[in-house]
KEKEKOL-433287 format. One record per residue (C-alpha): residue number from 0; residue in three letters; x, y, z. Coordinates in steps of 0.5 Angstrom, whole numbers, plus 500, padded with zeros to 3 digits. Each point is the difference from the previous one (the first is absolute). Layout:
+-----+-----+-----+-----+-----+
:   n : res :   u :   v :   w :
+-----+-----+-----+-----+-----+
: NUM : ala :   X :   Y :   Z :
...
+-----+-----+-----+-----+-----+
END
This chain:
+-----+-----+-----+-----+-----+
:   n : res :   u :   v :   w :
+-----+-----+-----+-----+-----+
:   0 : met : 265 : 277 : 168 :
:   1 : lys : 506 : 496 : 498 :
:   2 : arg : 503 : 501 : 493 :
:   3 : ser : 506 : 498 : 497 :
:   4 : ile : 505 : 504 : 496 :
:   5 : val : 507 : 499 : 498 :
:   6 : leu : 504 : 506 : 500 :
:   7 : gly : 507 : 499 : 501 :
:   8 : met : 505 : 499 : 494 :
:   9 : ala : 502 : 508 : 500 :
:  10 : thr : 499 : 501 : 507 :
:  11 : gly : 503 : 494 : 503 :
:  12 : leu : 494 : 499 : 504 :
:  13 : leu : 495 : 495 : 499 :
:  14 : leu : 493 : 502 : 502 :
:  15 : leu : 494 : 495 : 499 :
:  16 : ile : 493 : 503 : 501 :
:  17 : gly : 495 : 497 : 496 :
:  18 : phe : 500 : 501 : 492 :
:  19 : ala : 505 : 500 : 495 :
:  20 : val : 503 : 507 : 498 :
:  21 : ser : 506 : 503 : 497 :
:  22 : ala : 505 : 504 : 504 :
:  23 : gly : 498 : 506 : 497 :
:  24 : ala : 492 : 499 : 502 :
:  25 : glu : 497 : 507 : 502 :
:  26 : glu : 493 : 497 : 502 :
:  27 : thr : 498 : 503 : 507 :
:  28 : leu : 499 : 495 : 505 :
:  29 : phe : 500 : 505 : 506 :
:  30 : ser : 496 : 506 : 501 :
:  31 : pro : 499 : 506 : 505 :
:  32 : gly : 495 : 499 : 505 :
:  33 : asn : 502 : 493 : 501 :
:  34 : tyr : 505 : 496 : 504 :
:  35 : tyr : 503 : 494 : 498 :
:  36 : val : 503 : 494 : 505 :
:  37 : ile : 505 : 496 : 496 :
:  38 : ser : 503 : 494 : 502 :
:  39 : ile : 508 : 500 : 499 :
:  40 : gly : 502 : 494 : 504 :
:  41 : ala : 506 : 499 : 503 :
:  42 : val : 505 : 506 : 502 :
:  43 : thr : 507 : 498 : 497 :
:  44 : ser : 504 : 505 : 505 :
:  45 : glu : 502 : 499 : 507 :
:  46 : val : 496 : 505 : 505 :
:  47 : ser : 507 : 503 : 502 :
:  48 : ser : 502 : 501 : 493 :
:  49 : leu : 494 : 503 : 499 :
:  50 : val : 501 : 505 : 506 :
:  51 : gln : 507 : 502 : 497 :
:  52 : thr : 497 : 501 : 493 :
:  53 : gly : 494 : 504 : 503 :
:  54 : gln : 505 : 505 : 504 :
:  55 : gln : 504 : 501 : 494 :
:  56 : lys : 494 : 502 : 496 :
:  57 : gly : 498 : 505 : 505 :
:  58 : phe : 494 : 496 : 503 :
:  59 : thr : 497 : 501 : 507 :
:  60 : val : 502 : 493 : 503 :
:  61 : val : 497 : 498 : 506 :
:  62 : val : 502 : 493 : 503 :
:  63 : leu : 496 : 497 : 506 :
:  64 : ser : 504 : 494 : 503 :
:  65 : asp : 500 : 497 : 507 :
:  66 : ala : 505 : 505 : 502 :
:  67 : gly : 495 : 506 : 499 :
:  68 : leu : 499 : 505 : 494 :
:  69 : thr : 506 : 503 : 496 :
:  70 : ala : 498 : 505 : 495 :
:  71 : tyr : 504 : 504 : 494 :
:  72 : arg : 499 : 505 : 495 :
:  73 : gly : 504 : 498 : 495 :
:  74 : thr : 507 : 498 : 503 :
:  75 : lys : 499 : 504 : 506 :
:  76 : glu : 497 : 497 : 507 :
:  77 : thr : 494 : 504 : 503 :
:  78 : gln : 497 : 500 : 506 :
:  79 : glu : 493 : 502 : 497 :
:  80 : ala : 494 : 496 : 503 :
:  81 : glu : 497 : 495 : 495 :
:  82 : ala : 494 : 504 : 499 :
:  83 : asp : 504 : 506 : 497 :
:  84 : leu : 503 : 495 : 495 :
:  85 : ile : 495 : 495 : 497 :
:  86 : gly : 497 : 506 : 496 :
:  87 : ala : 506 : 501 : 496 :
:  88 : pro : 499 : 499 : 492 :
:  89 : ser : 506 : 496 : 500 :
:  90 : leu : 500 : 495 : 505 :
:  91 : leu : 503 : 493 : 502 :
:  92 : tyr : 497 : 497 : 506 :
:  93 : val : 503 : 493 : 503 :
:  94 : asp : 497 : 496 : 505 :
:  95 : gly : 504 : 494 : 502 :
:  96 : thr : 501 : 496 : 493 :
:  97 : ser : 494 : 504 : 497 :
:  98 : phe : 500 : 507 : 496 :
:  99 : leu : 496 : 505 : 497 :
: 100 : leu : 503 : 504 : 495 :
: 101 : arg : 496 : 507 : 498 :
: 102 : ser : 501 : 505 : 494 :
: 103 : gln : 496 : 505 : 498 :
: 104 : gly : 501 : 504 : 494 :
: 105 : asp : 496 : 505 : 495 :
: 106 : ala : 498 : 494 : 495 :
: 107 : phe : 499 : 495 : 505 :
: 108 : asp : 501 : 497 : 507 :
: 109 : tyr : 501 : 493 : 502 :
: 110 : glu : 501 : 496 : 506 :
: 111 : val : 504 : 493 : 501 :
: 112 : arg : 498 : 496 : 506 :
: 113 : pro : 499 : 493 : 502 :
: 114 : gly : 494 : 496 : 497 :
: 115 : glu : 496 : 494 : 500 :
: 116 : lys : 505 : 497 : 495 :
: 117 : gly : 507 : 503 : 501 :
: 118 : tyr : 500 : 508 : 499 :
: 119 : asp : 494 : 504 : 497 :
: 120 : leu : 501 : 507 : 496 :
: 121 : val : 495 : 505 : 501 :
: 122 : leu : 500 : 504 : 494 :
: 123 : ile : 496 : 507 : 500 :
: 124 : pro : 500 : 503 : 493 :
: 125 : his : 499 : 508 : 500 :
: 126 : gln : 500 : 499 : 492 :
: 127 : asp : 498 : 494 : 495 :
: 128 : met : 506 : 495 : 500 :
: 129 : ser : 501 : 494 : 496 :
: 130 : ala : 504 : 494 : 501 :
: 131 : ser : 506 : 503 : 497 :
: 132 : asp : 500 : 506 : 505 :
: 133 : leu : 499 : 495 : 506 :
: 134 : val : 506 : 496 : 498 :
: 135 : asn : 505 : 506 : 498 :
: 136 : asp : 497 : 505 : 505 :
: 137 : val : 499 : 495 : 506 :
: 138 : leu : 502 : 493 : 499 :
: 139 : met : 507 : 502 : 497 :
: 140 : pro : 502 : 505 : 506 :
: 141 : leu : 498 : 495 : 505 :
: 142 : gln : 504 : 495 : 497 :
: 143 : his : 506 : 504 : 500 :
: 144 : met : 499 : 501 : 508 :
: 145 : gly : 499 : 492 : 500 :
: 146 : val : 493 : 500 : 502 :
: 147 : val : 498 : 496 : 494 :
: 148 : gly : 504 : 495 : 495 :
: 149 : ser : 500 : 499 : 493 :
: 150 : glu : 493 : 496 : 500 :
: 151 : val : 494 : 502 : 503 :
: 152 : asp : 494 : 496 : 500 :
: 153 : met : 494 : 505 : 501 :
: 154 : glu : 493 : 500 : 502 :
: 155 : tyr : 496 : 506 : 502 :
: 156 : lys : 494 : 503 : 503 :
: 157 : thr : 496 : 507 : 499 :
: 158 : phe : 497 : 504 : 505 :
: 159 : val : 497 : 507 : 500 :
: 160 : leu : 505 : 505 : 503 :
: 161 : asn : 494 : 504 : 504 :
: 162 : pro : 494 : 496 : 500 :
: 163 : glu : 494 : 502 : 503 :
: 164 : lys : 500 : 494 : 505 :
: 165 : ser : 505 : 496 : 502 :
: 166 : glu : 501 : 493 : 497 :
: 167 : ala : 496 : 494 : 503 :
: 168 : pro : 504 : 494 : 502 :
: 169 : pro : 500 : 494 : 495 :
: 170 : ala : 495 : 495 : 502 :
: 171 : gly : 502 : 495 : 505 :
: 172 : val : 505 : 504 : 503 :
: 173 : ala : 498 : 502 : 507 :
: 174 : ile : 503 : 507 : 501 :
: 175 : asp : 499 : 507 : 503 :
: 176 : ser : 499 : 504 : 494 :
: 177 : asn : 505 : 505 : 502 :
: 178 : leu : 506 : 495 : 501 :
: 179 : tyr : 498 : 497 : 493 :
: 180 : asn : 500 : 507 : 497 :
: 181 : leu : 507 : 501 : 503 :
: 182 : met : 503 : 494 : 497 :
: 183 : ile : 498 : 503 : 493 :
: 184 : ala : 501 : 507 : 501 :
: 185 : pro : 505 : 504 : 495 :
: 186 : asp : 504 : 502 : 506 :
: 187 : trp : 500 : 496 : 506 :
: 188 : leu : 503 : 505 : 505 :
: 189 : ala : 495 : 505 : 498 :
: 190 : ala : 494 : 496 : 501 :
: 191 : ala : 502 : 497 : 506 :
: 192 : glu : 501 : 507 : 503 :
: 193 : lys : 493 : 502 : 497 :
: 194 : met : 496 : 494 : 503 :
: 195 : asn : 504 : 501 : 507 :
: 196 : leu : 502 : 493 : 499 :
: 197 : ala : 506 : 497 : 505 :
: 198 : arg : 506 : 500 : 495 :
: 199 : val : 507 : 497 : 502 :
: 200 : gly : 504 : 501 : 494 :
: 201 : leu : 497 : 496 : 495 :
: 202 : arg : 495 : 496 : 504 :
: 203 : val : 494 : 502 : 504 :
: 204 : thr : 497 : 497 : 506 :
: 205 : val : 493 : 496 : 499 :
: 206 : val : 496 : 495 : 504 :
: 207 : ala : 498 : 494 : 497 :
: 208 : glu : 494 : 497 : 503 :
: 209 : lys : 501 : 492 : 500 :
: 210 : val : 494 : 495 : 498 :
: 211 : pro : 498 : 495 : 506 :
: 212 : ala : 506 : 496 : 501 :
: 213 : gly : 504 : 504 : 494 :
: 214 : thr : 508 : 501 : 501 :
: 215 : val : 504 : 506 : 497 :
: 216 : pro : 503 : 497 : 494 :
: 217 : glu : 507 : 498 : 501 :
: 218 : gln : 503 : 505 : 495 :
: 219 : phe : 497 : 506 : 504 :
: 220 : thr : 502 : 497 : 507 :
: 221 : pro : 507 : 505 : 499 :
: 222 : tyr : 495 : 506 : 500 :
: 223 : val : 496 : 498 : 506 :
: 224 : val : 501 : 505 : 506 :
: 225 : ser : 494 : 497 : 505 :
: 226 : glu : 495 : 495 : 499 :
: 227 : thr : 494 : 497 : 504 :
: 228 : asn : 496 : 494 : 498 :
: 229 : thr : 495 : 504 : 495 :
: 230 : leu : 505 : 506 : 498 :
: 231 : ala : 507 : 501 : 498 :
: 232 : lys : 503 : 507 : 499 :
: 233 : leu : 505 : 501 : 495 :
: 234 : val : 505 : 505 : 497 :
: 235 : leu : 499 : 497 : 493 :
: 236 : pro : 504 : 502 : 493 :
: 237 : ile : 495 : 504 : 496 :
: 238 : glu : 500 : 495 : 494 :
: 239 : asp : 498 : 494 : 504 :
: 240 : leu : 493 : 503 : 503 :
: 241 : val : 496 : 497 : 495 :
: 242 : lys : 504 : 493 : 500 :
: 243 : leu : 498 : 500 : 508 :
: 244 : ala : 493 : 502 : 499 :
: 245 : ser : 499 : 495 : 495 :
: 246 : asp : 502 : 494 : 504 :
: 247 : ser : 495 : 495 : 502 :
: 248 : ala : 502 : 501 : 508 :
: 249 : ile : 499 : 507 : 500 :
: 250 : gly : 493 : 503 : 500 :
: 251 : tyr : 502 : 507 : 500 :
: 252 : val : 506 : 505 : 499 :
: 253 : arg : 499 : 507 : 503 :
: 254 : ser : 503 : 506 : 504 :
: 255 : pro : 501 : 500 : 507 :
: 256 : tyr : 494 : 503 : 503 :
: 257 : lys : 501 : 507 : 503 :
: 258 : pro : 498 : 501 : 508 :
: 259 : gln : 494 : 505 : 500 :
: 260 : pro : 499 : 506 : 505 :
: 261 : ala : 495 : 498 : 505 :
: 262 : val : 493 : 503 : 499 :
: 263 : pro : 499 : 505 : 507 :
+-----+-----+-----+-----+-----+
END
């Protein structure tokens, strides 16, 4: 859904969501039982600055770089394994120049992560929330951390939090349903583990089946780890899964096949 609200003189934050309301409006926009993937556009802070802010605020911070993995509990470095860190209720996970920021609380949980148009805010309300709740309780603290600026252009999609069956990929997107449901999941790290997908940082290992004479689009070639005439194996940013599967040169995007034991 795309909306346009203007809220902002009192808060210093201009929020465009879809229809005009006053800054004190209390209309419920977000309800328990659903989660909302909200586009917030470009992030204003450098990742290095965000790491320092996260440490000072007591977040669990995981940084994955070419040199390996470094982790902190607040400002103290820890040698704990990644698996013991990524379930933290307050988490900053940095993968190169990208990051995932998670905060879980009594009234709502949220996750800020890369999206198709910059960054997305994934909101999981535990009670009804209005536009002013979103601004005061979520966006203003994120603004103070340097994650959002003074103006936020927003679109959002609504998903059922615990659906009876998984979401089907959009029409024309040739992608394995697990990979699509990872991309839209409210918690990427937990979903990748639950689906037993091969995750590296904020990326996932996939195989792209090319159409005859097809080639991997140039924007995705940095993520290719091996390739034949018909297949390419990539360690792809999760936010790019649908984009790759929508390209006319790609016939299907799936997880790598796992070897099966021989039948005696």
